[in-house]
N, C-alpha and C positions, 0 to 999 in steps of 0.2 A: 626302483632306479638303482643301478649298481653304484657302489661307491668308487670314487677315483682311486686308482692305485697310488701308493706313496710317491713313486718317482714322478708320475704324471701330475699329482697334486703339487709337488715341489716345483716342477716346470712351470705350471700355471702361476704360482706365487712369484716366482722370479720374473716372469714375463710382466705381471701386474706392477711389481716394484719398478721394473725398468721403464715402463710407460709412464708411471707417476713421476719418475726422476727426470725425464726428458720430455719437454713439450713437443707435440707434433708441429710441423711447419704451418705457420699462419700466413706467411707471406712468401711468395716466390719472386726472386729478383734475377734479372738478366744483367750481368755486368760485363762490360767489354772495353777493349782498347784496340788501337790500330797497330800496336807494336806486334811484331811477329812472335811466335812461340819461342820462349827462351829468353827474350829480351827483358830488361828491367821493368818495362811497362807491363808486360804479360805476367811476370812474377809478382808484380804489385797487385794486379787484378786478382790473382789466385790468393794472395795474402789477405786482401780485403774480404773476399768471400769466405775464407776459412775463419778469420777472426770474427766476422759478423755472425756466423753460425755459432761459434763458441760463446761469444759474449751474450747472445740472445738465448742461450741454451736450446738451440734448435728451433726457435720461433721463426727464424729466417731460413729459407733454402736458397742458396745462391748458385746459379749456373754462370760459369766464367767462359768468356770467349775472347778470341783474338781477331786478327784482321780478316778471318774467314766470313765474318758477318758484315764486312764493309769497311771502307776507308774512314778517316777521321770524321769528315763532314757527314757521311751517311749515318754514322753512329750518333753524332751530336744531334742530327735531325731526328733520329730514332728516340732519343731522350726527350726532345722537344715534343714529340707526338705521343709519348707514353708507351711506345712499342718496346723500348729498352729503358730500363729503370736507371741504370748507372753507367757513366762513361768516365774513364780515366785517361787523360791525354794532355798534350802539350799546349802551352799557353797561346802560342801564335794562332792556332786554328780558331780560337774563340774571337779573333778579330773579325770574323765573319758574322758574329752576333753583336759585336760592339766595336765600332771603328777606332775608338781611342786605344785599343790594344795593339793597333798597328805600330805604335811607337816602340813596342818591345822588339820589333823586327828591324829596327834602324840600327845598323852596325855601329858599335862604339857609343851609342847613346847612354848606356849605363856603364858606370866605371867598374862595377863589380857586382857580385850577387847581392850583397847587402843594400846597395843602391836600388836594385830592382825590387827587392822585398820591401824596402821602405816606400816605394811608390805603390806597390800592390796593397800595402797595409794602410796607405794614406786615405784622407777623406775623399780624394778623387777616385782612388781605387775602389773604395767601398761603394761609391755611387755606381761604378761600372758593374760591380757584382749584383747590386740591387736592380739595375736596369735590365741585366740579362735575365734575372728571375721574373720580373714583372712583364717584360716585353716578350720573352721567349719561353717562359716556363721551366727554365733550367736553374736549379739552385746550386751554387758553388759551395760545397762543403768545406774544402780546403784547397789552397793554391800554393803551398810552400814546398812541394817536392823539388829539389834542386836538380836540374838536368845537367849533363855534361856540356860545357861551352862548345860553340861551333868553332871548328878549326879549318885550316886550308891545306890541302895536299897537292903536290905538283911534281912534275917529272924533273925539274931543275930548281935550284934554290931561288927563292924570291927575296932579294936583299933590299930592294928600294921600290918605290911606286912605279919607277920606269919599268921594272921587270914585269909588271902587270899589264902594261899597255899591249893590247892585242892578244892577250893570253887566252887561249881556247879553253873556256871554263864552263863546267856544268853548274847551273844554278837552279834550285827548285822553282816551280812555276807559282811562286808567291810574289805578287806584284812588287812589294817593297824590297824583297831580296833582290829581284832583278834590277830595280832602280838603283840600288846601292852599287852592284858590280858593274852596271853600265856607266855609272857616274865615275867609278874608279878607273874605267878605261879598258875593262876586260871584254873579250868577244864572247858573250854569254850564249850557251847552248841549252836547249830544253831536252834533257835526256832523263829517262826514269832512273830511279835509285838503282834498280836491278841491272840496268844496262850500262852503268858507268865503267865497270871493269872492261868490257869489250870496247867501249868507246876510247878508253885510255890505251888499251892494247893496240887498237887499230889506227890510232893517230887522230881520230876525230876530236879527242879532248887532250888537253895538256894539264889540266888541273880540275879540282872540284873542291867544294866546301861542304861541311856537314858536322853533325855532333861527334865528338871524339870517340865515344863509346860505340858508335854505329859503324865506324870504319873497320874495326877488327873483323866483324862478321862477314863483310863482303870483300875483304882482303885487297882493296884498291891500292893499299900501300905497296903492293908487289909491283904495280905499274907506275905509281906516283910516290916514290919512296921518301920525298922530303915532306915531313909533317910540320907545319908551321903552327905554333901555338898562338895564332892571332887572337883567339878567344874574343871574336868580334861580336858575338851575341851570347848573352846569358838568358836562360829561360827556366821556367818551372813546369811542373806537371800538376794538373787540377784533378780533384775528385768531384764529380758533379752527379746530380740526381734529379729526376723529374720532380718538379715542385709539388704538383698535385698528389703524386704518390707519397712524397715525404709528409705533406700536411695531413694525409689520411692515416698516418701512423699514430699510435698512442704516444704520449709524451715520453715514456720510459724508453720506447724503441727509437724515437728520434734522438734521444741523448746517446744511445748506444751507436747509432749510425754516425753521428758527429764525432764521437770518440774514436771509432775505428777509422774514420776518414783521416783524422790527424795522425793516428798511428801509421797509416798506410804511406802518407807522404814522408814521414820520418824514416820509415823502412826503405822507401824508394831512394831518398837521399843517401842513405848508408850504402846500399848495394851499388848505386852509381859511382860513388866515390871509390869503392873497392874495385869496381869494374874499370874505371879509368886508369888506376894504377896498374892493374894486370894488363890492360890493353897496351899501354905505353911500353912496359917491359917486354911483352911478346913481340910487338912490332920492332922494337930495337934489336932484339935477339935474332930477328929474321931479316935484318938488313936495313930497316928504316932509320932515318936520321931525324931526331926531334930537335926543332929549332925554336928558340925563344929570342925574338929580335924586337926589343922594345923600340928601337929607332924606327923600324918599319911600321909598328903599330902607331907611333906618333905621326908618321907621315900620312898613313891612311886616315887617321882621325882628323887631321887638319884638312885633308882633301875633302872629307865628307861634311865638314862644318857647315857649309852653306845649304846642304841638301835638306836638313831637318826643317828650317823655316820655309823652304820652297815647298816641301811636301805638306806642311801645315796650310799654306796658302792654297794648295790644290784640294784641300779637304780630307786628307788622309786621317786626320784626327781633329778634335775640336780646337778652336782658336785659344791660344794661351797655354796649351798643354806642354809644348816644347820648353818654354821658360819655366813652368812649374816643375817639371822633371829635373831641369838643371839646378834649380834653387834647392831642391831636396838634397842634392849631392853636397851642397855647401853648409847645410844645417848641422 
């Protein structure tokens, strides 16, 4: 047998050292979000995948996806069925798995982000996460990624509750969102997010609501230039994983997954805050008017006060939850 040449021998040694220094992937993960490419949600999925591969020294291989593999519920159901291992997405969608999370969609129910997090951290909140795990097979790894608050855009200034009466307004087809704006007196319309610009331009719509950071991308402020910081809903982003898959992992990899999930929500909170600041500056520079009207917020809050107890009686969430959340704000 001929001896290997010096250069070939060196190449073989380098390859062997490289393989010894980095483990081959032991687990393949599909991680997705319903956020479009470039959004904070999509950036966070890619961050999660990159950090998980780094922290595990290559024992995980993560394929990251956006809305091309389905909407929020399709991906959540994918995690439930084990077709998709990880989903990163907004809190309100998980009300489809546990009705008590509907309360997070009640406008002005939470005074601020700290109040919302206090509820999610609470004993009641922990029961929700455990129920989702045991009943649907979805483990919530972290739930603290702070989203941009939901704001209101309109063609004309909204100074009082009277200005909302009969306002032709696009509202997402989320039952509690529609109940809120119907209760406030708006003439709600079911128009997709992508069709809002044309709806405003053509006169079908006079206003819409949505997350502050999402408005910049679709440029609806060009047609509805009054951006009201109603901040009527605060929300978070969750990092979730198929529970059976998680339990199949060795303990050291479970710890790594949990660590990276917390890093991911912190990263998400940071880039959302930066994005909100950029969005407001950009919109103002292009002619939008940013309005902070605390008197309007108080008027809307008072109008909505009877709706929470009414929705509780209708079974939107468990009895006693409305008072429980309000008491948390006072503690």
